[in-house]
PyMOL commands that place a pseudoatom at each C-alpha (Angstrom):
pseudoatom trace, name=CA, resn=MET, resi=1, chain=A, elem=C, hetatm=0, pos=[45.561, 232.534, 7.562]
pseudoatom trace, name=CA, resn=GLU, resi=2, chain=A, elem=C, hetatm=0, pos=[44.883, 236.039, 6.201]
pseudoatom trace, name=CA, resn=GLN, resi=3, chain=A, elem=C, hetatm=0, pos=[41.196, 235.498, 4.550]
pseudoatom trace, name=CA, resn=GLN, resi=4, chain=A, elem=C, hetatm=0, pos=[38.640, 236.336, 7.233]
pseudoatom trace, name=CA, resn=ILE, resi=5, chain=A, elem=C, hetatm=0, pos=[35.398, 235.900, 6.431]
pseudoatom trace, name=CA, resn=LYS, resi=6, chain=A, elem=C, hetatm=0, pos=[33.262, 237.188, 9.042]
pseudoatom trace, name=CA, resn=VAL, resi=7, chain=A, elem=C, hetatm=0, pos=[29.430, 236.480, 8.790]
pseudoatom trace, name=CA, resn=PHE, resi=8, chain=A, elem=C, hetatm=0, pos=[27.546, 238.586, 11.309]
pseudoatom trace, name=CA, resn=LEU, resi=9, chain=A, elem=C, hetatm=0, pos=[24.656, 236.285, 13.236]
pseudoatom trace, name=CA, resn=ASP, resi=10, chain=A, elem=C, hetatm=0, pos=[23.456, 238.482, 15.547]
pseudoatom trace, name=CA, resn=LYS, resi=11, chain=A, elem=C, hetatm=0, pos=[19.820, 238.767, 15.190]
pseudoatom trace, name=CA, resn=LYS, resi=12, chain=A, elem=C, hetatm=0, pos=[19.362, 241.950, 16.966]
pseudoatom trace, name=CA, resn=ARG, resi=13, chain=A, elem=C, hetatm=0, pos=[20.550, 245.074, 15.451]
pseudoatom trace, name=CA, resn=ASN, resi=14, chain=A, elem=C, hetatm=0, pos=[23.083, 246.559, 18.189]
pseudoatom trace, name=CA, resn=ASP, resi=15, chain=A, elem=C, hetatm=0, pos=[25.702, 249.357, 17.850]
pseudoatom trace, name=CA, resn=LYS, resi=16, chain=A, elem=C, hetatm=0, pos=[29.015, 247.603, 19.684]
pseudoatom trace, name=CA, resn=GLU, resi=17, chain=A, elem=C, hetatm=0, pos=[32.229, 248.965, 20.158]
pseudoatom trace, name=CA, resn=ILE, resi=18, chain=A, elem=C, hetatm=0, pos=[34.979, 247.638, 18.173]
pseudoatom trace, name=CA, resn=GLY, resi=19, chain=A, elem=C, hetatm=0, pos=[38.505, 249.343, 18.323]
pseudoatom trace, name=CA, resn=GLY, resi=20, chain=A, elem=C, hetatm=0, pos=[37.363, 252.439, 19.156]
pseudoatom trace, name=CA, resn=GLN, resi=21, chain=A, elem=C, hetatm=0, pos=[34.891, 252.377, 16.072]
pseudoatom trace, name=CA, resn=LYS, resi=22, chain=A, elem=C, hetatm=0, pos=[31.243, 251.513, 16.280]
pseudoatom trace, name=CA, resn=ARG, resi=23, chain=A, elem=C, hetatm=0, pos=[30.495, 248.888, 13.799]
pseudoatom trace, name=CA, resn=LEU, resi=24, chain=A, elem=C, hetatm=0, pos=[26.302, 247.601, 13.141]
pseudoatom trace, name=CA, resn=LYS, resi=25, chain=A, elem=C, hetatm=0, pos=[26.356, 244.251, 13.653]
pseudoatom trace, name=CA, resn=GLU, resi=26, chain=A, elem=C, hetatm=0, pos=[23.001, 242.373, 12.531]
pseudoatom trace, name=CA, resn=LYS, resi=27, chain=A, elem=C, hetatm=0, pos=[21.557, 239.303, 11.130]
pseudoatom trace, name=CA, resn=HIS, resi=28, chain=A, elem=C, hetatm=0, pos=[20.508, 239.585, 7.655]
pseudoatom trace, name=CA, resn=LYS, resi=29, chain=A, elem=C, hetatm=0, pos=[19.557, 236.087, 5.736]
pseudoatom trace, name=CA, resn=ASP, resi=30, chain=A, elem=C, hetatm=0, pos=[21.601, 236.085, 2.619]
pseudoatom trace, name=CA, resn=ILE, resi=31, chain=A, elem=C, hetatm=0, pos=[23.876, 238.768, 3.132]
pseudoatom trace, name=CA, resn=ALA, resi=32, chain=A, elem=C, hetatm=0, pos=[27.428, 237.924, 4.435]
pseudoatom trace, name=CA, resn=ARG, resi=33, chain=A, elem=C, hetatm=0, pos=[30.279, 240.070, 5.502]
pseudoatom trace, name=CA, resn=ILE, resi=34, chain=A, elem=C, hetatm=0, pos=[33.708, 239.949, 3.657]
pseudoatom trace, name=CA, resn=ASP, resi=35, chain=A, elem=C, hetatm=0, pos=[37.007, 241.241, 5.498]
pseudoatom trace, name=CA, resn=GLN, resi=36, chain=A, elem=C, hetatm=0, pos=[39.831, 240.265, 3.435]
pseudoatom trace, name=CA, resn=GLU, resi=37, chain=A, elem=C, hetatm=0, pos=[42.736, 242.250, 4.391]
pseudoatom trace, name=CA, resn=SER, resi=38, chain=A, elem=C, hetatm=0, pos=[45.388, 240.683, 2.060]
pseudoatom trace, name=CA, resn=LYS, resi=39, chain=A, elem=C, hetatm=0, pos=[43.012, 241.640, -0.884]
pseudoatom trace, name=CA, resn=ARG, resi=40, chain=A, elem=C, hetatm=0, pos=[42.127, 244.384, 0.531]
pseudoatom trace, name=CA, resn=THR, resi=41, chain=A, elem=C, hetatm=0, pos=[38.491, 243.306, 0.311]
pseudoatom trace, name=CA, resn=HIS, resi=42, chain=A, elem=C, hetatm=0, pos=[35.549, 244.540, 3.037]
pseudoatom trace, name=CA, resn=GLY, resi=43, chain=A, elem=C, hetatm=0, pos=[31.919, 244.650, 2.152]
pseudoatom trace, name=CA, resn=TRP, resi=44, chain=A, elem=C, hetatm=0, pos=[28.698, 242.691, 1.963]
pseudoatom trace, name=CA, resn=TYR, resi=45, chain=A, elem=C, hetatm=0, pos=[28.053, 239.892, -0.225]
pseudoatom trace, name=CA, resn=VAL, resi=46, chain=A, elem=C, hetatm=0, pos=[24.319, 238.872, -0.727]
pseudoatom trace, name=CA, resn=ARG, resi=47, chain=A, elem=C, hetatm=0, pos=[23.330, 235.411, -2.148]
pseudoatom trace, name=CA, resn=VAL, resi=48, chain=A, elem=C, hetatm=0, pos=[19.593, 235.135, -3.638]
pseudoatom trace, name=CA, resn=ARG, resi=49, chain=A, elem=C, hetatm=0, pos=[18.639, 231.789, -4.631]
pseudoatom trace, name=CA, resn=PHE, resi=50, chain=A, elem=C, hetatm=0, pos=[15.540, 230.749, -6.098]
pseudoatom trace, name=CA, resn=VAL, resi=51, chain=A, elem=C, hetatm=0, pos=[14.017, 227.984, -8.659]
pseudoatom trace, name=CA, resn=GLY, resi=52, chain=A, elem=C, hetatm=0, pos=[18.034, 226.311, -8.740]
pseudoatom trace, name=CA, resn=LYS, resi=53, chain=A, elem=C, hetatm=0, pos=[19.561, 229.607, -10.142]
pseudoatom trace, name=CA, resn=THR, resi=54, chain=A, elem=C, hetatm=0, pos=[21.686, 231.707, -8.017]
pseudoatom trace, name=CA, resn=TYR, resi=55, chain=A, elem=C, hetatm=0, pos=[21.772, 235.624, -7.938]
pseudoatom trace, name=CA, resn=SER, resi=56, chain=A, elem=C, hetatm=0, pos=[25.157, 237.557, -6.509]
pseudoatom trace, name=CA, resn=LYS, resi=57, chain=A, elem=C, hetatm=0, pos=[26.633, 240.873, -5.968]
pseudoatom trace, name=CA, resn=PHE, resi=58, chain=A, elem=C, hetatm=0, pos=[29.350, 242.058, -3.553]
pseudoatom trace, name=CA, resn=PHE, resi=59, chain=A, elem=C, hetatm=0, pos=[29.022, 245.558, -1.999]
pseudoatom trace, name=CA, resn=SER, resi=60, chain=A, elem=C, hetatm=0, pos=[32.614, 247.880, -1.216]
pseudoatom trace, name=CA, resn=ASP, resi=61, chain=A, elem=C, hetatm=0, pos=[32.738, 249.636, 1.437]
pseudoatom trace, name=CA, resn=ARG, resi=62, chain=A, elem=C, hetatm=0, pos=[34.781, 251.948, -0.606]
pseudoatom trace, name=CA, resn=LYS, resi=63, chain=A, elem=C, hetatm=0, pos=[32.666, 252.301, -3.488]
pseudoatom trace, name=CA, resn=CYS, resi=64, chain=A, elem=C, hetatm=0, pos=[29.236, 252.657, -1.429]
pseudoatom trace, name=CA, resn=GLY, resi=65, chain=A, elem=C, hetatm=0, pos=[30.648, 255.024, 0.916]
pseudoatom trace, name=CA, resn=GLY, resi=66, chain=A, elem=C, hetatm=0, pos=[31.060, 252.788, 4.025]
pseudoatom trace, name=CA, resn=ARG, resi=67, chain=A, elem=C, hetatm=0, pos=[30.445, 250.242, 6.317]
pseudoatom trace, name=CA, resn=ASN, resi=68, chain=A, elem=C, hetatm=0, pos=[26.787, 250.939, 6.694]
pseudoatom trace, name=CA, resn=SER, resi=69, chain=A, elem=C, hetatm=0, pos=[26.051, 252.228, 3.543]
pseudoatom trace, name=CA, resn=SER, resi=70, chain=A, elem=C, hetatm=0, pos=[27.478, 249.200, 1.417]
pseudoatom trace, name=CA, resn=LEU, resi=71, chain=A, elem=C, hetatm=0, pos=[25.021, 246.783, 3.737]
pseudoatom trace, name=CA, resn=LEU, resi=72, chain=A, elem=C, hetatm=0, pos=[21.713, 249.032, 3.516]
pseudoatom trace, name=CA, resn=SER, resi=73, chain=A, elem=C, hetatm=0, pos=[22.805, 248.829, -0.415]
pseudoatom trace, name=CA, resn=ALA, resi=74, chain=A, elem=C, hetatm=0, pos=[23.103, 245.017, 0.071]
pseudoatom trace, name=CA, resn=ILE, resi=75, chain=A, elem=C, hetatm=0, pos=[19.825, 244.818, 1.621]
pseudoatom trace, name=CA, resn=SER, resi=76, chain=A, elem=C, hetatm=0, pos=[17.862, 246.733, -0.970]
pseudoatom trace, name=CA, resn=TRP, resi=77, chain=A, elem=C, hetatm=0, pos=[19.572, 245.302, -3.855]
pseudoatom trace, name=CA, resn=ARG, resi=78, chain=A, elem=C, hetatm=0, pos=[18.372, 241.603, -2.158]
pseudoatom trace, name=CA, resn=ASP, resi=79, chain=A, elem=C, hetatm=0, pos=[14.632, 243.095, -1.493]
pseudoatom trace, name=CA, resn=LYS, resi=80, chain=A, elem=C, hetatm=0, pos=[14.538, 244.584, -5.163]
pseudoatom trace, name=CA, resn=THR, resi=81, chain=A, elem=C, hetatm=0, pos=[15.985, 241.067, -6.541]
pseudoatom trace, name=CA, resn=GLU, resi=82, chain=A, elem=C, hetatm=0, pos=[13.877, 238.757, -4.769]
pseudoatom trace, name=CA, resn=LYS, resi=83, chain=A, elem=C, hetatm=0, pos=[10.522, 241.114, -5.489]
pseudoatom trace, name=CA, resn=LYS, resi=84, chain=A, elem=C, hetatm=0, pos=[11.673, 241.079, -9.449]
pseudoatom trace, name=CA, resn=LEU, resi=85, chain=A, elem=C, hetatm=0, pos=[12.214, 237.328, -9.319]
pseudoatom trace, name=CA, resn=GLY, resi=86, chain=A, elem=C, hetatm=0, pos=[8.646, 236.519, -7.591]
pseudoatom trace, name=CA, resn=LYS, resi=87, chain=A, elem=C, hetatm=0, pos=[10.052, 235.290, -4.379]
pseudoatom trace, name=CA, resn=MET, resi=88, chain=A, elem=C, hetatm=0, pos=[8.405, 235.587, -1.007]
pseudoatom trace, name=CA, resn=ARG, resi=89, chain=A, elem=C, hetatm=0, pos=[10.478, 237.940, 1.013]
pseudoatom trace, name=CA, resn=THR, resi=90, chain=A, elem=C, hetatm=0, pos=[11.197, 236.511, 4.868]
pseudoatom trace, name=CA, resn=ASN, resi=91, chain=A, elem=C, hetatm=0, pos=[13.776, 236.616, 7.558]
pseudoatom trace, name=CA, resn=LYS, resi=92, chain=A, elem=C, hetatm=0, pos=[12.742, 232.879, 8.544]
pseudoatom trace, name=CA, resn=HIS, resi=93, chain=A, elem=C, hetatm=0, pos=[14.420, 229.247, 6.638]
pseudoatom trace, name=CA, resn=VAL, resi=94, chain=A, elem=C, hetatm=0, pos=[12.190, 227.885, 4.293]
pseudoatom trace, name=CA, resn=VAL, resi=95, chain=A, elem=C, hetatm=0, pos=[13.387, 224.761, 2.820]
pseudoatom trace, name=CA, resn=THR, resi=96, chain=A, elem=C, hetatm=0, pos=[12.700, 224.325, -0.751]
pseudoatom trace, name=CA, resn=VAL, resi=97, chain=A, elem=C, hetatm=0, pos=[14.475, 221.201, -1.725]
pseudoatom trace, name=CA, resn=SER, resi=98, chain=A, elem=C, hetatm=0, pos=[12.637, 217.783, -0.907]
pseudoatom trace, name=CA, resn=SER, resi=99, chain=A, elem=C, hetatm=0, pos=[14.089, 214.313, -0.325]
pseudoatom trace, name=CA, resn=SER, resi=100, chain=A, elem=C, hetatm=0, pos=[11.431, 212.587, 0.628]
pseudoatom trace, name=CA, resn=GLY, resi=101, chain=A, elem=C, hetatm=0, pos=[10.585, 210.849, -2.380]
pseudoatom trace, name=CA, resn=THR, resi=102, chain=A, elem=C, hetatm=0, pos=[7.223, 212.315, -3.215]
pseudoatom trace, name=CA, resn=GLY, resi=103, chain=A, elem=C, hetatm=0, pos=[9.055, 215.728, -4.835]
pseudoatom trace, name=CA, resn=VAL, resi=104, chain=A, elem=C, hetatm=0, pos=[6.980, 217.956, -1.725]
pseudoatom trace, name=CA, resn=VAL, resi=105, chain=A, elem=C, hetatm=0, pos=[8.860, 219.269, 1.092]
pseudoatom trace, name=CA, resn=GLY, resi=106, chain=A, elem=C, hetatm=0, pos=[7.337, 218.017, 4.597]
pseudoatom trace, name=CA, resn=VAL, resi=107, chain=A, elem=C, hetatm=0, pos=[5.495, 215.470, 2.652]
pseudoatom trace, name=CA, resn=ARG, resi=108, chain=A, elem=C, hetatm=0, pos=[6.732, 211.390, 2.762]
pseudoatom trace, name=CA, resn=LEU, resi=109, chain=A, elem=C, hetatm=0, pos=[5.191, 208.274, 1.908]
pseudoatom trace, name=CA, resn=ASN, resi=110, chain=A, elem=C, hetatm=0, pos=[4.986, 205.275, 4.078]
pseudoatom trace, name=CA, resn=GLU, resi=111, chain=A, elem=C, hetatm=0, pos=[3.957, 202.606, 2.821]
pseudoatom trace, name=CA, resn=LYS, resi=112, chain=A, elem=C, hetatm=0, pos=[4.211, 200.018, 5.326]
pseudoatom trace, name=CA, resn=LEU, resi=113, chain=A, elem=C, hetatm=0, pos=[1.593, 202.107, 7.021]
pseudoatom trace, name=CA, resn=ALA, resi=114, chain=A, elem=C, hetatm=0, pos=[-0.347, 203.329, 3.878]
pseudoatom trace, name=CA, resn=ARG, resi=115, chain=A, elem=C, hetatm=0, pos=[-0.446, 206.901, 4.588]
pseudoatom trace, name=CA, resn=TYR, resi=116, chain=A, elem=C, hetatm=0, pos=[1.220, 210.059, 3.684]
pseudoatom trace, name=CA, resn=GLU, resi=117, chain=A, elem=C, hetatm=0, pos=[3.026, 211.735, 6.660]
pseudoatom trace, name=CA, resn=VAL, resi=118, chain=A, elem=C, hetatm=0, pos=[3.273, 215.641, 6.362]
pseudoatom trace, name=CA, resn=SER, resi=119, chain=A, elem=C, hetatm=0, pos=[5.868, 217.454, 8.683]
pseudoatom trace, name=CA, resn=TRP, resi=120, chain=A, elem=C, hetatm=0, pos=[5.908, 221.286, 9.370]
pseudoatom trace, name=CA, resn=VAL, resi=121, chain=A, elem=C, hetatm=0, pos=[7.410, 223.776, 11.937]
pseudoatom trace, name=CA, resn=THR, resi=122, chain=A, elem=C, hetatm=0, pos=[4.690, 225.950, 13.780]
pseudoatom trace, name=CA, resn=PRO, resi=123, chain=A, elem=C, hetatm=0, pos=[5.030, 229.433, 14.397]
pseudoatom trace, name=CA, resn=LEU, resi=124, chain=A, elem=C, hetatm=0, pos=[6.227, 228.715, 17.789]
pseudoatom trace, name=CA, resn=GLY, resi=125, chain=A, elem=C, hetatm=0, pos=[9.628, 226.912, 16.901]
pseudoatom trace, name=CA, resn=LYS, resi=126, chain=A, elem=C, hetatm=0, pos=[8.118, 223.528, 17.541]
pseudoatom trace, name=CA, resn=GLN, resi=127, chain=A, elem=C, hetatm=0, pos=[7.390, 220.528, 14.729]
pseudoatom trace, name=CA, resn=GLY, resi=128, chain=A, elem=C, hetatm=0, pos=[3.850, 219.497, 14.007]
pseudoatom trace, name=CA, resn=LYS, resi=129, chain=A, elem=C, hetatm=0, pos=[3.114, 216.354, 12.024]
pseudoatom trace, name=CA, resn=THR, resi=130, chain=A, elem=C, hetatm=0, pos=[0.153, 214.563, 10.660]
pseudoatom trace, name=CA, resn=SER, resi=131, chain=A, elem=C, hetatm=0, pos=[-1.097, 212.051, 8.534]
pseudoatom trace, name=CA, resn=VAL, resi=132, chain=A, elem=C, hetatm=0, pos=[-3.573, 211.399, 5.718]
pseudoatom trace, name=CA, resn=SER, resi=133, chain=A, elem=C, hetatm=0, pos=[-4.667, 207.957, 5.348]
pseudoatom trace, name=CA, resn=ILE, resi=134, chain=A, elem=C, hetatm=0, pos=[-4.428, 206.110, 1.494]
pseudoatom trace, name=CA, resn=SER, resi=135, chain=A, elem=C, hetatm=0, pos=[-6.777, 203.669, 2.533]
pseudoatom trace, name=CA, resn=ARG, resi=136, chain=A, elem=C, hetatm=0, pos=[-9.822, 206.132, 3.565]
pseudoatom trace, name=CA, resn=HIS, resi=137, chain=A, elem=C, hetatm=0, pos=[-9.139, 208.658, 0.691]
pseudoatom trace, name=CA, resn=GLY, resi=138, chain=A, elem=C, hetatm=0, pos=[-7.389, 207.063, -2.141]
pseudoatom trace, name=CA, resn=LYS, resi=139, chain=A, elem=C, hetatm=0, pos=[-3.511, 207.695, -2.911]
pseudoatom trace, name=CA, resn=LYS, resi=140, chain=A, elem=C, hetatm=0, pos=[-4.147, 210.794, -5.216]
pseudoatom trace, name=CA, resn=THR, resi=141, chain=A, elem=C, hetatm=0, pos=[-6.439, 212.480, -2.928]
pseudoatom trace, name=CA, resn=ALA, resi=142, chain=A, elem=C, hetatm=0, pos=[-4.303, 211.719, -0.043]
pseudoatom trace, name=CA, resn=PHE, resi=143, chain=A, elem=C, hetatm=0, pos=[-1.179, 213.187, -1.163]
pseudoatom trace, name=CA, resn=GLU, resi=144, chain=A, elem=C, hetatm=0, pos=[-3.416, 216.009, -2.515]
pseudoatom trace, name=CA, resn=LYS, resi=145, chain=A, elem=C, hetatm=0, pos=[-4.810, 216.503, 1.234]
pseudoatom trace, name=CA, resn=ALA, resi=146, chain=A, elem=C, hetatm=0, pos=[-1.306, 215.872, 2.722]
pseudoatom trace, name=CA, resn=CYS, resi=147, chain=A, elem=C, hetatm=0, pos=[0.373, 218.474, 0.255]
pseudoatom trace, name=CA, resn=ALA, resi=148, chain=A, elem=C, hetatm=0, pos=[-2.644, 221.098, 1.089]
pseudoatom trace, name=CA, resn=ILE, resi=149, chain=A, elem=C, hetatm=0, pos=[-2.178, 220.518, 4.887]
pseudoatom trace, name=CA, resn=ARG, resi=150, chain=A, elem=C, hetatm=0, pos=[1.643, 221.505, 4.454]
pseudoatom trace, name=CA, resn=HIS, resi=151, chain=A, elem=C, hetatm=0, pos=[0.861, 224.652, 2.254]
pseudoatom trace, name=CA, resn=ILE, resi=152, chain=A, elem=C, hetatm=0, pos=[-1.829, 225.910, 5.347]
pseudoatom trace, name=CA, resn=ARG, resi=153, chain=A, elem=C, hetatm=0, pos=[0.825, 225.398, 7.881]
pseudoatom trace, name=CA, resn=GLU, resi=154, chain=A, elem=C, hetatm=0, pos=[4.121, 226.922, 6.181]
pseudoatom trace, name=CA, resn=GLN, resi=155, chain=A, elem=C, hetatm=0, pos=[1.812, 229.737, 5.170]
pseudoatom trace, name=CA, resn=GLU, resi=156, chain=A, elem=C, hetatm=0, pos=[0.854, 230.109, 9.129]
pseudoatom trace, name=CA, resn=ARG, resi=157, chain=A, elem=C, hetatm=0, pos=[4.238, 230.168, 10.179]
pseudoatom trace, name=CA, resn=LEU, resi=158, chain=A, elem=C, hetatm=0, pos=[5.804, 232.269, 6.976]
pseudoatom trace, name=CA, resn=GLU, resi=159, chain=A, elem=C, hetatm=0, pos=[2.635, 234.793, 8.093]
pseudoatom trace, name=CA, resn=SER, resi=160, chain=A, elem=C, hetatm=0, pos=[3.253, 235.075, 11.800]
pseudoatom trace, name=CA, resn=GLY, resi=161, chain=A, elem=C, hetatm=0, pos=[4.985, 237.271, 13.469]
pseudoatom trace, name=CA, resn=ASN, resi=162, chain=A, elem=C, hetatm=0, pos=[7.476, 235.178, 15.222]
for i in range(1, 162): cmd.bond("trace and resi %d" % i, "trace and resi %d" % (i + 1))
show_as sticks, trace
zoom trace
């Protein structure tokens, strides 16, 4: 297959010798490396998703002055675009679509046990879980408490350095 799309998934920046040239390998959220020899296309493709819309741009190695320059331009554009849209800047994966039926990520209704169940990922990467009783708090208040717990736990994870 002539088309080669490479996404660098290294967590740490490092220089690696490939074919006699030093290449910068690094993982960047929402940025993918494109090397398509058949069309002589080489560069970085940035995709920012926010509130159901996708904003994207390609940064060519040739136009930006090289592989590293195009990567730096791509990172800069991504960060500026996220700031302009009001999207929180983080390298961690953030789930924004709920399939639980409540419309809130990490909060689901367990009708059988009459409670809202809350789940999140801890700053250490472990799963955290708790529940809020509907019979004790009422359906509306239990849902509000569950959403508040989820929000607090998610903020703790995003603000941690881990």
